[in-house]
C-alpha positions as a printed NumPy array, in Angstrom:
array([[-127.76 ,  168.086,  -66.856],
       [-126.155,  165.634,  -64.488],
       [-124.461,  166.899,  -61.432],
       [-120.816,  166.011,  -62.166],
       [-121.208,  167.776,  -65.474],
       [-122.79 ,  170.674,  -63.875],
       [-120.26 ,  171.032,  -61.423],
       [-117.572,  171.255,  -64.171],
       [-119.269,  173.768,  -66.133],
       [-120.097,  175.768,  -63.225],
       [-116.452,  175.882,  -62.14 ],
       [-115.245,  176.714,  -65.791],
       [-117.796,  179.755,  -65.611],
       [-116.721,  180.55 ,  -62.   ],
       [-113.073,  180.546,  -63.28 ],
       [-113.983,  182.691,  -66.274],
       [-115.563,  185.46 ,  -63.963],
       [-112.235,  185.453,  -62.091],
       [-110.222,  186.189,  -65.486],
       [-112.615,  188.061,  -67.561],
       [-110.968,  191.434,  -66.616],
       [-107.576,  190.059,  -67.81 ],
       [-106.402,  189.677,  -64.354],
       [-106.586,  186.979,  -61.208],
       [-107.476,  188.633,  -58.031],
       [-106.506,  186.786,  -54.887],
       [-109.751,  187.744,  -53.346],
       [-111.969,  186.073,  -56.281],
       [-109.649,  182.819,  -55.771],
       [-110.374,  182.975,  -52.189],
       [-114.184,  183.102,  -52.902],
       [-113.756,  179.61 ,  -54.954],
       [-111.637,  178.28 ,  -51.937],
       [-114.632,  179.424,  -49.449],
       [-117.174,  177.926,  -51.893],
       [-115.298,  174.55 ,  -52.169],
       [-115.591,  174.111,  -48.297],
       [-118.966,  175.448,  -47.655],
       [-121.389,  174.886,  -50.99 ],
       [-123.338,  171.889,  -51.486],
       [-122.302,  171.574,  -55.105],
       [-118.485,  171.68 ,  -54.436],
       [-118.345,  169.831,  -51.223],
       [-117.53 ,  166.437,  -52.625],
       [-115.19 ,  167.778,  -55.082],
       [-111.478,  168.323,  -55.025],
       [-111.421,  171.493,  -57.04 ],
       [-107.655,  172.409,  -56.912],
       [-106.759,  169.979,  -59.838],
       [-109.735,  171.249,  -61.859],
       [-108.505,  175.005,  -61.157],
       [-105.009,  174.038,  -62.078],
       [-106.288,  172.69 ,  -65.406],
       [-108.573,  175.82 ,  -65.924],
       [-105.596,  177.997,  -65.166],
       [-103.459,  176.292,  -67.935],
       [-106.153,  176.46 ,  -70.264],
       [-106.656,  180.314,  -69.572],
       [-103.133,  181.208,  -69.324],
       [-102.62 ,  182.057,  -72.814],
       [-105.383,  184.644,  -73.051],
       [-107.758,  185.21 ,  -70.23 ],
       [-110.245,  187.293,  -71.875],
       [-110.467,  184.691,  -74.787],
       [-111.096,  181.865,  -72.275],
       [-113.874,  183.926,  -70.657],
       [-115.32 ,  184.724,  -74.006],
       [-115.26 ,  181.183,  -74.939],
       [-116.714,  179.908,  -71.908],
       [-119.469,  182.206,  -72.069],
       [-120.398,  181.494,  -75.552],
       [-120.415,  177.849,  -74.736],
       [-123.148,  178.254,  -72.067],
       [-125.767,  178.812,  -74.881],
       [-125.313,  175.219,  -75.968],
       [-125.76 ,  173.793,  -72.602],
       [-128.84 ,  171.974,  -71.398],
       [-129.291,  173.589,  -68.074],
       [-132.549,  173.634,  -65.885],
       [-133.597,  177.148,  -64.929],
       [-132.359,  176.458,  -61.287],
       [-128.809,  175.635,  -62.731],
       [-128.785,  178.717,  -64.743],
       [-129.499,  180.827,  -61.679],
       [-126.747,  179.027,  -59.736],
       [-124.45 ,  179.945,  -62.382],
       [-125.351,  183.555,  -62.679],
       [-125.127,  183.735,  -58.892],
       [-121.814,  182.211,  -58.587],
       [-120.525,  184.597,  -61.397],
       [-121.863,  187.6  ,  -59.845],
       [-120.354,  186.677,  -56.44 ],
       [-116.937,  186.238,  -58.007],
       [-116.823,  189.332,  -59.953],
       [-117.945,  191.411,  -56.878],
       [-115.475,  189.626,  -54.499],
       [-112.663,  192.214,  -54.973],
       [-115.062,  195.144,  -53.906],
       [-114.634,  196.648,  -57.653],
       [-116.729,  196.254,  -60.741],
       [-115.016,  196.894,  -63.987],
       [-116.425,  197.543,  -67.378],
       [-115.189,  193.934,  -68.381],
       [-116.86 ,  192.186,  -65.672],
       [-120.132,  194.071,  -66.266],
       [-119.89 ,  193.051,  -69.963],
       [-119.024,  189.314,  -68.93 ],
       [-122.166,  189.199,  -66.679],
       [-124.388,  190.659,  -69.188],
       [-123.198,  188.236,  -71.929],
       [-123.841,  185.437,  -69.579],
       [-127.263,  186.601,  -68.98 ],
       [-128.079,  186.803,  -72.455],
       [-126.46 ,  183.407,  -73.254],
       [-128.167,  181.546,  -70.368],
       [-131.32 ,  183.3  ,  -71.581],
       [-132.364,  184.635,  -68.256],
       [-134.522,  187.552,  -67.849],
       [-132.729,  190.602,  -66.508],
       [-135.686,  191.218,  -63.99 ],
       [-135.079,  187.876,  -62.672],
       [-131.288,  188.392,  -62.063],
       [-131.856,  191.725,  -60.541],
       [-134.652,  190.313,  -58.352],
       [-132.091,  188.057,  -56.701],
       [-128.831,  190.183,  -56.841],
       [-130.182,  193.818,  -56.727],
       [-128.065,  196.264,  -58.673],
       [-125.144,  193.518,  -59.132],
       [-123.202,  195.896,  -61.077],
       [-122.711,  198.506,  -58.398],
       [-120.369,  197.98 ,  -55.366],
       [-121.329,  200.176,  -52.462],
       [-118.521,  201.099,  -49.876],
       [-119.795,  201.044,  -46.36 ],
       [-117.511,  202.681,  -43.876]])
């Protein structure tokens, strides 16, 4: 998949990860803003317009938007590295607020299945991604 198209799909999945629990958390949005400034894939893109568009698309039903975004990944022609980038971004987003909710776990598990990634591979890179450890 070409880089511009991949960035658009990556942002859609990332936004879906934000809204998959039916809520938009400011900490999760902050992760996208940080990524936009620091990450190779987003450095040359102005994400604010695309985020506004995604926000409008998702406004009626966040959960349906997230479900459809995950479902569509099955048809994408992604390289193995693009699949891992998508899952790593999604995991980073759902973990950003320090809480893991059942809907977020379900979202990531569905994404792993639709991307046709082995659980072992995802866990080897992200550990026990479904657990948030609080350290004082």
